[in-house]
C-alpha positions in Angstrom: 13.8 5.0 13.7 14.7 2.2 11.3 16.7 -0.6 13.1 17.6 -2.6 9.9 20.3 -2.2 7.3 19.7 0.4 4.7 20.0 -2.3 2.0 16.8 -3.8 3.4 14.9 -0.4 2.9 16.3 1.1 -0.3 15.3 -0.5 -3.5 18.0 0.5 -6.0 17.1 0.6 -9.7 13.4 1.6 -8.9 11.5 5.0 -8.7 10.8 5.3 -4.8 10.7 8.0 -2.3 12.7 8.1 0.9 13.1 10.3 4.1 16.8 10.7 4.7 18.4 12.4 7.7 21.9 12.9 9.2 23.3 14.3 12.5 26.6 15.9 13.3 29.1 13.8 15.2 28.0 13.5 19.0 25.2 16.0 18.3 27.7 18.9 18.2 26.4 22.4 16.9 28.7 22.2 13.8 26.0 23.9 11.6 25.0 26.7 13.9 25.9 28.6 17.1 27.8 26.3 19.5 26.3 27.1 23.0 29.6 26.3 24.8 32.3 28.0 22.6 30.0 30.7 21.2 31.2 30.0 17.6 28.8 30.5 14.9 28.8 28.1 11.9 25.7 29.3 10.3 27.5 29.7 7.0 27.9 26.0 6.6 24.1 25.9 6.2 24.7 28.1 3.0 27.3 25.5 2.0 24.8 22.7 2.4 21.9 24.4 0.6 24.2 25.5 -2.4 25.6 22.1 -2.6 22.2 20.4 -2.5 21.0 22.6 -5.3 24.2 21.8 -7.2 24.0 18.0 -6.9 20.3 18.0 -7.8 21.3 19.4 -11.2 23.7 16.4 -11.6 21.9 13.3 -10.2 18.7 11.5 -11.4 17.5 12.2 -7.7 14.9 14.8 -6.8 14.3 16.6 -3.5 10.9 16.9 -2.1 12.1 19.3 0.6 14.8 19.8 3.2 15.5 21.4 6.6 19.1 22.0 8.0 19.3 22.9 11.6 22.4 23.4 13.9 22.9 19.8 14.6 21.1 17.9 12.0 19.3 17.9 8.5 16.3 16.2 6.8 15.8 15.4 3.2 13.0 13.7 1.4 14.2 12.5 -1.9 12.8 10.5 -5.0 15.2 8.3 -6.9 14.8 8.4 -10.8 16.6 5.6 -12.5 14.0 5.9 -15.3 15.5 9.4 -16.1 19.2 8.4 -15.8 18.3 5.6 -18.4 17.5 8.3 -21.1 21.0 9.8 -20.8 23.6 9.1 -23.4 27.0 7.4 -22.2 28.6 10.8 -22.8 26.2 12.7 -20.7 26.4 10.1 -17.9 30.3 10.5 -18.0 29.8 14.3 -17.9 27.6 14.3 -14.9 29.7 11.7 -13.0 32.7 14.0 -13.4 30.6 16.9 -12.3 29.6 15.1 -9.1 32.9 16.0 -7.5 32.7 19.9 -7.1 35.0 22.3 -5.2 33.9 25.4 -3.2 35.5 28.6 -4.6 34.2 30.8 -1.7 30.9 31.7 -3.5 29.6 28.7 -5.2 30.1 24.9 -5.9 31.7 24.1 -9.3 33.6 21.5 -11.3 35.3 22.0 -14.7 34.8 18.9 -16.9 37.0 18.7 -20.1 36.3 16.7 -23.1 39.5 14.7 -22.4 38.2 13.5 -19.0 34.8 12.4 -20.4 36.5 10.6 -23.4 38.8 8.7 -20.9 35.7 7.6 -19.1 33.8 6.6 -22.2 36.6 4.0 -23.0 35.5 2.2 -19.9 31.9 0.9 -20.6 31.8 -1.0 -17.2 32.5 2.1 -15.4 29.7 4.0 -17.4 27.3 1.4 -16.5 28.1 1.8 -12.7 28.0 5.6 -12.9 24.6 5.5 -14.6 23.3 3.3 -11.7 25.0 5.3 -9.1 23.6 8.6 -10.3 20.1 7.7 -9.3 20.9 6.0 -5.9 20.3 7.4 -2.4 23.6 6.4 -1.1 25.7 8.0 -3.7 23.7 11.2 -3.7 24.0 11.6 0.2 27.7 10.9 -0.1 28.4 13.5 -2.6 26.2 16.0 -0.6 27.8 15.4 2.8 31.4 14.5 2.3 32.5 17.8 0.6 30.8 19.5 3.5 33.0 17.5 6.1 36.2 18.1 4.3 35.5 21.9 3.9 34.6 22.3 7.5 37.6 20.2 8.8 39.9 22.4 6.5 38.3 25.5 7.9 39.2 24.6 11.5 42.5 22.8 10.6 41.0 19.6 12.1 40.7 15.9 11.1 38.1 13.2 12.0 34.4 12.7 11.7 32.0 15.6 11.1 28.7 13.4 10.6 27.6 11.0 13.2 27.0 8.2 10.6 26.5 7.9 6.9 22.6 8.8 7.0 19.4 7.2 8.3 16.5 6.3 5.8 13.1 5.1 5.6 10.9 4.5 2.6 7.6 6.6 1.9 5.3 4.1 0.2 2.5 6.4 -1.0 1.3 10.0 -1.2 -0.1 10.3 2.3 3.3 9.1 3.7 5.0 11.6 1.5 2.8 14.5 2.6 3.4 13.5 6.3 7.2 13.5 5.9 7.4 16.8 3.8 5.2 18.5 6.6 7.3 17.0 9.4 10.5 18.2 7.6 9.1 21.7 6.9 7.8 22.2 10.4 11.0 20.9 12.0 12.1 24.7 12.7 8.8 25.4 14.3 8.6 22.2 16.5 12.2 23.0 17.6 11.0 26.5 18.6 13.5 28.3 16.2 10.9 30.2 14.4 7.1 30.6 14.7 6.4 30.1 11.0 8.4 27.9 8.5 8.5 30.6 5.9 10.6 32.7 8.4 13.4 30.0 8.4 15.9 30.4 5.6 17.2 26.8 5.7 14.0 24.9 4.9 12.2 24.2 1.6 8.9 25.7 3.0 10.4 29.2 2.9 11.5 28.8 -0.8 8.1 27.3 -1.9 6.2 30.1 -0.2 8.4 32.7 -1.5 8.0 31.4 -5.1 4.2 31.0 -4.5 3.8 34.6 -3.3 5.7 35.9 -6.2 3.6 34.0 -8.7 0.4 35.3 -7.0 1.8 39.0 -7.3 2.7 38.3 -11.0 -0.8 37.0 -11.7 -2.2 40.1 -10.1 -0.1 42.5 -11.9 1.6 43.5 -8.7 5.4 44.1 -8.1 7.4 41.0 -7.4 11.0 39.9 -7.2 12.0 38.0 -10.4 14.5 35.9 -8.4 11.6 34.8 -6.1 9.8 33.1 -8.9 12.6 30.6 -9.3 13.3 30.2 -5.5 11.9 26.6 -5.7 12.7 25.7 -9.3 15.3 23.0 -8.1 12.8 21.2 -5.9 10.4 18.5 -7.1 7.1 20.4 -7.8 4.0 20.3 -5.9 1.2 20.6 -8.4 -1.8 19.0 -9.8 -1.2 15.9 -11.9 0.7 12.8 -10.8 2.3 12.2 -8.4 5.2 10.0 -9.4 6.1 7.9 -6.5 7.0 4.3 -7.7 8.4 2.5 -10.8 4.9 1.3 -11.6 3.7 4.9 -12.1 6.8 5.9 -14.1 5.8 4.2 -17.3 3.1 6.8 -17.9 5.5 9.5 -16.8 8.1 9.1 -19.5 7.4 12.4 -21.3 7.4 14.4 -18.1 10.7 12.8 -17.0 12.4 13.8 -20.1 10.9 17.2 -20.1 13.4 20.1 -19.5 12.7 22.5 -16.7 13.2 26.1 -17.0 16.9 26.8 -16.7 18.6 29.4 -14.6 21.0 31.8 -16.3 24.4 29.9 -17.0 26.7 30.0 -14.1 30.6 30.0 -13.8 30.3 26.1 -13.3 28.9 25.8 -16.9 31.6 27.8 -18.5 34.7 25.4 -18.7 37.9 26.8 -19.8 39.0 24.7 -22.7 40.9 25.4 -26.0 38.6 25.0 -29.1 34.9 23.9 -29.2 33.8 21.5 -26.6 32.6 18.1 -27.9 30.8 17.1 -24.8 28.5 20.0 -23.9 25.2 19.3 -22.0 22.6 21.6 -20.7 22.4 22.1 -17.0 18.9 21.5 -15.6 17.8 22.7 -12.2 16.2 19.2 -11.4 15.9 15.8 -13.1 12.2 16.3 -14.2 9.0 18.2 -13.8 7.1 15.2 -12.3 5.1 16.3 -9.2 5.8 14.8 -5.8 2.6 15.6 -4.4 -0.7 16.0 -6.6 -2.2 19.2 -5.3 -1.9 22.8 -5.7 0.9 24.4 -3.7 -1.7 26.6 -1.9 -3.2 23.4 -0.5 0.2 22.3 0.9 0.6 25.5 2.5 -2.8 25.3 4.1 -1.9 21.8 5.6 1.5 23.3 6.8 -0.4 26.3 8.5 -3.2 24.1 10.1 -0.7 21.5 11.3 1.5 24.2 12.9 -1.4 25.7 14.6 -2.3 22.4 16.4 1.2 22.5 18.1 0.8 26.0 19.4 -1.7 26.5 22.3 -2.3 30.3 21.4 -3.1 29.3 17.8 -5.2 26.2 18.1 -8.1 26.0 15.7 -11.4 24.0 15.7 -10.0 20.7 14.3 -13.4 19.3 13.4 -14.3 22.5 11.5 -11.3 23.6 9.6 -9.5 20.3 8.6 -7.8 20.9 5.2 -9.8 19.0 2.5 -6.6 17.2 1.2 -6.4 15.3 4.5 -9.9 13.9 3.9 -9.1 13.2 0.3 -6.1 11.0 1.2 -8.1 9.5 4.0 -5.8 10.8 6.7 -7.1 10.7 10.4 -7.2 14.3 11.2 -7.7 13.8 14.9 -4.3 12.2 15.2 -2.5 13.8 12.2 -0.8 16.6 14.2 0.5 14.3 16.8 1.8 11.9 14.2 3.7 14.8 12.6 5.2 15.9 15.9 6.3 12.2 16.7 7.2 11.2 13.2 10.6 9.9 14.1 9.3 8.0 17.0 6.2 6.6 15.5 7.4 5.5 12.1 10.4 3.2 11.1 11.6 1.6 8.1 8.6 2.3 5.9 5.7 4.5 6.2 2.4 4.5 4.4 -1.1 2.9 4.2 -1.5 -0.4 5.9 -2.2 -2.2 2.7 1.3 -0.9 1.3 3.1 -2.0 4.3 1.5 -5.4 4.2 2.5 -5.8 0.6 6.1 -4.7 1.4 6.4 -7.2 4.4 5.1 -9.9 2.3 7.9 -9.2 -0.5 10.4 -9.4 2.6 8.8 -12.7 3.8 7.7 -11.0 6.9 4.3 -10.7 8.6 4.5 -7.2 9.6 6.8 -4.2 10.0 7.5 -2.2 13.2 5.3 1.0 13.3 2.6 -0.6 11.2 0.0 0.0 14.0 0.7 3.8 14.0 0.4 3.8 10.2 -3.0 2.2 10.6 -3.9 4.9 13.1 -2.9 7.9 11.0 -3.4 6.7 7.4 -6.8 5.2 7.7 
Protein backbone atom coordinates (compact mmCIF):
# COMPACT_ATOMS: atom_id res chain seq x y z
CA UNK A 1 0.00 0.00 0.00
CA UNK A 2 1.11 3.63 -0.53
CA UNK A 3 3.56 4.79 2.10
CA UNK A 4 3.62 8.48 1.15
CA UNK A 5 1.32 11.48 1.72
CA UNK A 6 -1.79 11.59 -0.41
CA UNK A 7 -0.70 15.01 -1.68
CA UNK A 8 2.22 13.23 -3.39
CA UNK A 9 -0.21 10.91 -5.19
CA UNK A 10 -3.26 13.00 -6.13
CA UNK A 11 -2.93 15.58 -8.90
CA UNK A 12 -5.67 18.11 -8.16
CA UNK A 13 -7.00 20.06 -11.13
CA UNK A 14 -6.28 17.24 -13.57
CA UNK A 15 -8.33 14.41 -15.03
CA UNK A 16 -6.99 11.26 -13.39
CA UNK A 17 -8.11 7.87 -12.08
CA UNK A 18 -7.49 6.65 -8.53
CA UNK A 19 -8.17 3.58 -6.43
CA UNK A 20 -9.51 4.68 -3.03
CA UNK A 21 -10.22 2.48 -0.03
CA UNK A 22 -11.17 2.84 3.62
CA UNK A 23 -11.56 0.56 6.64
CA UNK A 24 -13.73 0.72 9.71
CA UNK A 25 -11.89 1.65 12.91
CA UNK A 26 -9.83 -1.23 14.35
CA UNK A 27 -11.16 -3.52 11.61
CA UNK A 28 -14.54 -3.67 13.37
CA UNK A 29 -17.53 -5.19 11.58
CA UNK A 30 -19.46 -1.91 11.50
CA UNK A 31 -20.92 -2.55 8.03
CA UNK A 32 -22.04 -6.16 8.48
CA UNK A 33 -22.56 -8.87 11.08
CA UNK A 34 -20.31 -8.55 14.13
CA UNK A 35 -19.10 -12.09 14.96
CA UNK A 36 -18.74 -11.25 18.66
CA UNK A 37 -21.96 -9.37 19.44
CA UNK A 38 -24.06 -10.89 16.68
CA UNK A 39 -25.36 -7.44 15.69
CA UNK A 40 -26.10 -6.98 12.02
CA UNK A 41 -25.30 -3.68 10.32
CA UNK A 42 -25.91 -4.65 6.70
CA UNK A 43 -28.35 -1.75 6.34
CA UNK A 44 -25.37 0.59 6.55
CA UNK A 45 -24.16 -0.82 3.24
CA UNK A 46 -27.46 0.45 1.77
CA UNK A 47 -26.74 3.87 3.28
CA UNK A 48 -23.34 3.88 1.61
CA UNK A 49 -24.58 2.75 -1.82
CA UNK A 50 -27.40 5.30 -1.86
CA UNK A 51 -25.13 8.10 -0.66
CA UNK A 52 -22.53 7.15 -3.28
CA UNK A 53 -25.17 7.37 -5.99
CA UNK A 54 -26.36 10.70 -4.59
CA UNK A 55 -22.90 12.31 -4.39
CA UNK A 56 -21.99 11.12 -7.91
CA UNK A 57 -24.89 13.25 -9.13
CA UNK A 58 -23.41 16.25 -7.31
CA UNK A 59 -19.63 16.06 -7.81
CA UNK A 60 -17.50 16.14 -10.97
CA UNK A 61 -16.18 12.75 -9.90
CA UNK A 62 -17.11 9.46 -11.55
CA UNK A 63 -17.04 5.94 -10.12
CA UNK A 64 -15.59 3.09 -12.14
CA UNK A 65 -16.87 0.59 -9.59
CA UNK A 66 -17.25 -0.12 -5.89
CA UNK A 67 -17.35 -2.88 -3.32
CA UNK A 68 -18.58 -2.52 0.26
CA UNK A 69 -17.86 -5.35 2.70
CA UNK A 70 -18.37 -5.75 6.46
CA UNK A 71 -15.14 -4.01 7.48
CA UNK A 72 -13.98 -1.97 4.48
CA UNK A 73 -14.79 -0.54 1.06
CA UNK A 74 -13.09 0.04 -2.31
CA UNK A 75 -13.83 2.72 -4.91
CA UNK A 76 -12.06 3.42 -8.24
CA UNK A 77 -12.83 7.03 -9.19
CA UNK A 78 -12.05 9.47 -11.99
CA UNK A 79 -11.78 13.20 -11.26
CA UNK A 80 -13.32 15.55 -13.83
CA UNK A 81 -12.25 19.19 -13.30
CA UNK A 82 -12.88 19.67 -17.03
CA UNK A 83 -16.58 19.03 -16.39
CA UNK A 84 -16.69 21.32 -13.33
CA UNK A 85 -15.19 24.10 -15.43
CA UNK A 86 -18.29 24.08 -17.68
CA UNK A 87 -20.71 24.77 -14.82
CA UNK A 88 -21.99 28.28 -14.21
CA UNK A 89 -21.27 29.93 -10.86
CA UNK A 90 -24.92 29.41 -9.90
CA UNK A 91 -24.74 25.69 -10.65
CA UNK A 92 -21.52 25.39 -8.65
CA UNK A 93 -23.23 27.05 -5.68
CA UNK A 94 -26.28 24.81 -6.05
CA UNK A 95 -24.19 21.65 -6.23
CA UNK A 96 -21.99 22.67 -3.30
CA UNK A 97 -25.06 23.19 -1.12
CA UNK A 98 -26.43 19.81 -2.18
CA UNK A 99 -23.23 18.06 -1.05
CA UNK A 100 -24.48 18.06 2.58
CA UNK A 101 -27.54 15.78 2.46
CA UNK A 102 -29.54 14.22 5.28
CA UNK A 103 -30.97 10.71 5.57
CA UNK A 104 -34.77 10.64 5.83
CA UNK A 105 -35.02 6.90 6.47
CA UNK A 106 -35.43 6.10 2.79
CA UNK A 107 -33.02 8.24 0.82
CA UNK A 108 -30.45 11.02 1.01
CA UNK A 109 -31.72 14.49 0.19
CA UNK A 110 -30.93 18.16 0.60
CA UNK A 111 -33.21 21.12 -0.02
CA UNK A 112 -31.43 24.02 -1.71
CA UNK A 113 -33.21 27.36 -1.79
CA UNK A 114 -32.57 30.35 -4.04
CA UNK A 115 -31.67 32.37 -0.98
CA UNK A 116 -28.84 30.02 0.02
CA UNK A 117 -27.48 29.98 -3.54
CA UNK A 118 -27.63 33.77 -3.86
CA UNK A 119 -25.81 34.15 -0.56
CA UNK A 120 -22.95 31.99 -1.82
CA UNK A 121 -22.86 33.75 -5.19
CA UNK A 122 -21.99 37.00 -3.39
CA UNK A 123 -18.66 35.40 -2.37
CA UNK A 124 -16.68 34.78 -5.60
CA UNK A 125 -13.67 33.39 -3.73
CA UNK A 126 -15.84 30.69 -2.16
CA UNK A 127 -17.34 29.86 -5.55
CA UNK A 128 -13.84 29.32 -6.95
CA UNK A 129 -12.95 27.05 -4.04
CA UNK A 130 -16.23 25.13 -4.34
CA UNK A 131 -15.67 24.58 -8.07
CA UNK A 132 -12.23 23.11 -7.37
CA UNK A 133 -13.45 21.04 -4.43
CA UNK A 134 -16.29 19.51 -6.44
CA UNK A 135 -13.74 17.66 -8.59
CA UNK A 136 -11.30 16.49 -5.90
CA UNK A 137 -10.95 13.01 -4.45
CA UNK A 138 -10.52 14.31 -0.88
CA UNK A 139 -13.76 16.27 -0.78
CA UNK A 140 -15.69 13.52 -2.50
CA UNK A 141 -14.54 10.87 -0.03
CA UNK A 142 -15.20 13.22 2.89
CA UNK A 143 -18.77 13.91 1.77
CA UNK A 144 -19.34 10.18 1.22
CA UNK A 145 -17.89 8.90 4.49
CA UNK A 146 -18.62 11.57 7.10
CA UNK A 147 -22.45 11.41 6.88
CA UNK A 148 -22.27 7.64 7.35
CA UNK A 149 -20.09 7.97 10.46
CA UNK A 150 -22.45 10.52 12.00
CA UNK A 151 -25.55 8.48 11.16
CA UNK A 152 -24.05 5.25 12.53
CA UNK A 153 -22.90 6.93 15.75
CA UNK A 154 -26.32 8.48 16.22
CA UNK A 155 -27.95 5.09 15.65
CA UNK A 156 -26.00 3.59 18.55
CA UNK A 157 -25.84 6.70 20.72
CA UNK A 158 -22.04 6.72 20.55
CA UNK A 159 -19.26 9.17 19.77
CA UNK A 160 -15.81 8.72 18.30
CA UNK A 161 -14.20 7.45 15.13
CA UNK A 162 -16.11 5.21 12.76
CA UNK A 163 -13.43 5.01 10.05
CA UNK A 164 -9.84 3.94 10.69
CA UNK A 165 -8.38 6.81 8.63
CA UNK A 166 -9.50 9.31 6.03
CA UNK A 167 -8.81 6.96 3.11
CA UNK A 168 -6.02 5.29 1.19
CA UNK A 169 -5.30 6.16 -2.42
CA UNK A 170 -3.17 5.12 -5.39
CA UNK A 171 -3.09 6.45 -8.95
CA UNK A 172 -4.09 4.28 -11.92
CA UNK A 173 -1.92 5.60 -14.73
CA UNK A 174 -3.39 3.85 -17.78
CA UNK A 175 -6.11 1.53 -19.06
CA UNK A 176 -4.43 -1.78 -18.04
CA UNK A 177 -4.09 -0.44 -14.49
CA UNK A 178 -7.73 0.69 -14.45
CA UNK A 179 -8.85 -2.73 -15.70
CA UNK A 180 -6.77 -4.52 -13.07
CA UNK A 181 -8.12 -2.35 -10.26
CA UNK A 182 -11.75 -2.65 -11.34
CA UNK A 183 -11.47 -6.44 -11.63
CA UNK A 184 -9.81 -6.57 -8.20
CA UNK A 185 -12.58 -4.45 -6.67
CA UNK A 186 -15.41 -6.41 -8.29
CA UNK A 187 -13.89 -9.77 -7.34
CA UNK A 188 -13.22 -8.79 -3.72
CA UNK A 189 -16.37 -10.58 -2.46
CA UNK A 190 -15.27 -13.71 -4.35
CA UNK A 191 -11.70 -13.56 -3.05
CA UNK A 192 -13.04 -13.09 0.51
CA UNK A 193 -15.31 -16.14 -0.01
CA UNK A 194 -18.52 -14.18 0.56
CA UNK A 195 -20.02 -15.35 -2.76
CA UNK A 196 -18.90 -17.55 -5.65
CA UNK A 197 -19.84 -15.06 -8.37
CA UNK A 198 -19.62 -11.24 -8.16
CA UNK A 199 -23.11 -10.80 -9.60
CA UNK A 200 -24.47 -12.54 -6.50
CA UNK A 201 -23.17 -9.79 -4.19
CA UNK A 202 -25.55 -6.81 -3.92
CA UNK A 203 -22.92 -4.35 -2.71
CA UNK A 204 -20.50 -4.32 -5.63
CA UNK A 205 -20.62 -2.67 -9.03
CA UNK A 206 -20.34 -5.97 -10.94
CA UNK A 207 -23.82 -7.03 -9.83
CA UNK A 208 -25.30 -3.78 -11.16
CA UNK A 209 -23.40 -3.81 -14.44
CA UNK A 210 -24.30 -7.45 -15.12
CA UNK A 211 -27.93 -6.83 -14.17
CA UNK A 212 -28.12 -3.93 -16.65
CA UNK A 213 -26.25 -5.90 -19.34
CA UNK A 214 -28.65 -8.86 -19.05
CA UNK A 215 -31.67 -6.54 -19.20
CA UNK A 216 -30.34 -4.88 -22.36
CA UNK A 217 -29.73 -8.29 -23.93
CA UNK A 218 -33.30 -9.33 -23.12
CA UNK A 219 -34.65 -6.06 -24.51
CA UNK A 220 -32.71 -6.52 -27.76
CA UNK A 221 -34.02 -10.08 -28.09
CA UNK A 222 -37.60 -9.00 -27.44
CA UNK A 223 -37.74 -10.97 -24.20
CA UNK A 224 -39.28 -9.85 -20.87
CA UNK A 225 -37.01 -7.70 -18.73
CA UNK A 226 -37.19 -5.41 -15.71
CA UNK A 227 -37.26 -1.73 -16.64
CA UNK A 228 -35.39 -0.73 -13.49
CA UNK A 229 -32.60 -3.17 -14.34
CA UNK A 230 -31.79 -1.21 -17.51
CA UNK A 231 -30.75 1.73 -15.33
CA UNK A 232 -29.00 -0.30 -12.63
CA UNK A 233 -25.57 0.98 -13.69
CA UNK A 234 -26.62 4.39 -15.04
CA UNK A 235 -24.73 6.25 -12.30
CA UNK A 236 -21.44 4.40 -12.86
CA UNK A 237 -18.86 5.52 -15.42
CA UNK A 238 -19.67 3.47 -18.52
CA UNK A 239 -17.67 0.56 -19.89
CA UNK A 240 -18.11 0.87 -23.62
CA UNK A 241 -16.22 1.13 -26.89
CA UNK A 242 -14.70 4.53 -27.52
CA UNK A 243 -12.27 6.41 -25.29
CA UNK A 244 -11.34 5.88 -22.57
CA UNK A 245 -10.81 9.23 -20.84
CA UNK A 246 -8.08 8.70 -18.24
CA UNK A 247 -5.93 11.85 -18.19
CA UNK A 248 -6.09 15.59 -18.81
CA UNK A 249 -4.24 15.04 -22.10
CA UNK A 250 -7.14 12.96 -23.44
CA UNK A 251 -9.84 15.31 -22.13
CA UNK A 252 -9.33 17.93 -24.84
CA UNK A 253 -10.95 15.67 -27.43
CA UNK A 254 -13.66 14.65 -25.00
CA UNK A 255 -15.30 18.03 -24.36
CA UNK A 256 -18.48 17.14 -26.20
CA UNK A 257 -18.86 13.87 -24.30
CA UNK A 258 -18.10 15.51 -20.98
CA UNK A 259 -20.90 18.02 -21.44
CA UNK A 260 -23.36 15.46 -22.75
CA UNK A 261 -26.27 14.79 -20.44
CA UNK A 262 -26.89 11.21 -19.42
CA UNK A 263 -30.36 9.76 -19.33
CA UNK A 264 -32.03 10.93 -16.16
CA UNK A 265 -33.92 8.97 -13.58
CA UNK A 266 -37.44 10.11 -12.71
CA UNK A 267 -37.40 13.16 -10.38
CA UNK A 268 -36.89 12.22 -6.75
CA UNK A 269 -38.07 14.01 -3.62
CA UNK A 270 -34.60 15.53 -3.28
CA UNK A 271 -35.19 17.43 -6.54
CA UNK A 272 -38.47 18.94 -5.42
CA UNK A 273 -37.61 21.74 -3.00
CA UNK A 274 -40.36 23.45 -1.01
CA UNK A 275 -40.16 27.11 -1.97
CA UNK A 276 -42.71 29.84 -2.35
CA UNK A 277 -42.92 31.05 -5.95
CA UNK A 278 -40.87 29.92 -8.95
CA UNK A 279 -37.26 28.91 -8.39
CA UNK A 280 -34.55 31.04 -9.97
CA UNK A 281 -31.82 28.44 -9.57
CA UNK A 282 -33.14 25.16 -10.94
CA UNK A 283 -30.64 22.71 -12.43
CA UNK A 284 -31.16 19.23 -13.78
CA UNK A 285 -29.95 16.37 -11.65
CA UNK A 286 -27.76 14.03 -13.70
CA UNK A 287 -26.92 10.49 -12.62
CA UNK A 288 -23.21 11.00 -13.40
CA UNK A 289 -20.86 13.75 -14.51
CA UNK A 290 -20.50 12.54 -18.11
CA UNK A 291 -20.90 9.63 -20.52
CA UNK A 292 -17.13 9.22 -21.03
CA UNK A 293 -16.06 5.58 -20.89
CA UNK A 294 -13.63 4.48 -18.21
CA UNK A 295 -12.72 1.29 -20.10
CA UNK A 296 -12.73 1.14 -23.90
CA UNK A 297 -14.36 -2.23 -24.46
CA UNK A 298 -17.86 -3.70 -24.71
CA UNK A 299 -19.27 -4.53 -21.29
CA UNK A 300 -19.47 -8.22 -22.22
CA UNK A 301 -15.67 -8.26 -22.63
CA UNK A 302 -15.25 -6.90 -19.12
CA UNK A 303 -17.64 -9.55 -17.80
CA UNK A 304 -15.56 -12.17 -19.63
CA UNK A 305 -12.39 -10.94 -17.89
CA UNK A 306 -14.17 -11.05 -14.52
CA UNK A 307 -15.33 -14.62 -15.10
CA UNK A 308 -11.96 -15.82 -16.40
CA UNK A 309 -10.00 -14.22 -13.56
CA UNK A 310 -12.40 -15.59 -10.94
CA UNK A 311 -11.98 -19.11 -12.32
CA UNK A 312 -8.23 -18.94 -11.84
CA UNK A 313 -8.81 -18.50 -8.10
CA UNK A 314 -11.09 -21.53 -7.74
CA UNK A 315 -9.41 -24.98 -7.97
CA UNK A 316 -12.69 -26.58 -9.07
CA UNK A 317 -13.20 -24.02 -11.87
CA UNK A 318 -9.71 -23.55 -13.27
CA UNK A 319 -9.55 -23.21 -17.04
CA UNK A 320 -6.76 -23.77 -19.54
CA UNK A 321 -5.01 -20.45 -19.23
CA UNK A 322 -3.12 -20.63 -22.51
CA UNK A 323 -6.24 -21.58 -24.47
CA UNK A 324 -8.98 -19.29 -23.19
CA UNK A 325 -7.24 -16.04 -22.26
CA UNK A 326 -9.66 -13.14 -22.90
CA UNK A 327 -8.53 -11.26 -26.06
CA UNK A 328 -8.66 -7.93 -24.21
CA UNK A 329 -5.71 -9.00 -22.06
CA UNK A 330 -3.65 -9.58 -25.18
CA UNK A 331 -4.73 -6.26 -26.69
CA UNK A 332 -3.57 -4.42 -23.58
CA UNK A 333 -0.26 -6.37 -23.51
CA UNK A 334 -1.06 -7.87 -20.11
CA UNK A 335 0.87 -10.95 -18.98
CA UNK A 336 -1.92 -13.52 -18.63
CA UNK A 337 0.37 -16.01 -16.86
CA UNK A 338 0.64 -13.75 -13.83
CA UNK A 339 -2.55 -11.67 -14.20
CA UNK A 340 -4.76 -13.62 -11.79
CA UNK A 341 -2.07 -13.65 -9.10
CA UNK A 342 -1.58 -9.92 -9.56
CA UNK A 343 -5.29 -9.32 -9.02
CA UNK A 344 -5.35 -11.50 -5.90
CA UNK A 345 -2.29 -9.68 -4.52
CA UNK A 346 -3.24 -6.23 -5.81
CA UNK A 347 -2.87 -4.43 -2.47
CA UNK A 348 0.46 -6.10 -1.72
CA UNK A 349 2.04 -5.79 -5.17
CA UNK A 350 1.04 -2.26 -6.14
CA UNK A 351 1.64 0.96 -4.25
CA UNK A 352 1.31 4.68 -4.94
CA UNK A 353 0.87 4.28 -8.70
CA UNK A 354 -0.06 1.38 -10.99
CA UNK A 355 0.49 1.10 -14.74
CA UNK A 356 2.86 0.33 -17.57
CA UNK A 357 6.56 0.74 -16.72
CA UNK A 358 6.94 3.67 -19.15
CA UNK A 359 4.18 5.61 -17.38
CA UNK A 360 5.70 4.93 -13.96
CA UNK A 361 9.10 6.07 -15.17
CA UNK A 362 7.54 9.27 -16.48
CA UNK A 363 5.77 9.95 -13.15
CA UNK A 364 8.94 9.20 -11.20
CA UNK A 365 10.87 11.66 -13.34
CA UNK A 366 8.23 14.33 -12.64
CA UNK A 367 8.79 13.77 -8.92
CA UNK A 368 12.58 13.86 -9.27
CA UNK A 369 12.85 10.15 -8.47
CA UNK A 370 14.45 7.25 -10.33
CA UNK A 371 11.75 4.71 -9.53
CA UNK A 372 8.59 3.96 -7.50
CA UNK A 373 8.02 1.10 -5.09
CA UNK A 374 6.14 -1.67 -6.94
CA UNK A 375 7.60 -0.81 -10.33
CA UNK A 376 8.99 -4.34 -10.83
CA UNK A 377 5.57 -5.90 -10.26
CA UNK A 378 4.05 -3.48 -12.77
CA UNK A 379 6.67 -4.59 -15.27
CA UNK A 380 5.80 -8.24 -14.60
CA UNK A 381 2.06 -7.78 -15.12
CA UNK A 382 1.76 -4.96 -17.67
CA UNK A 383 4.41 -6.01 -20.18
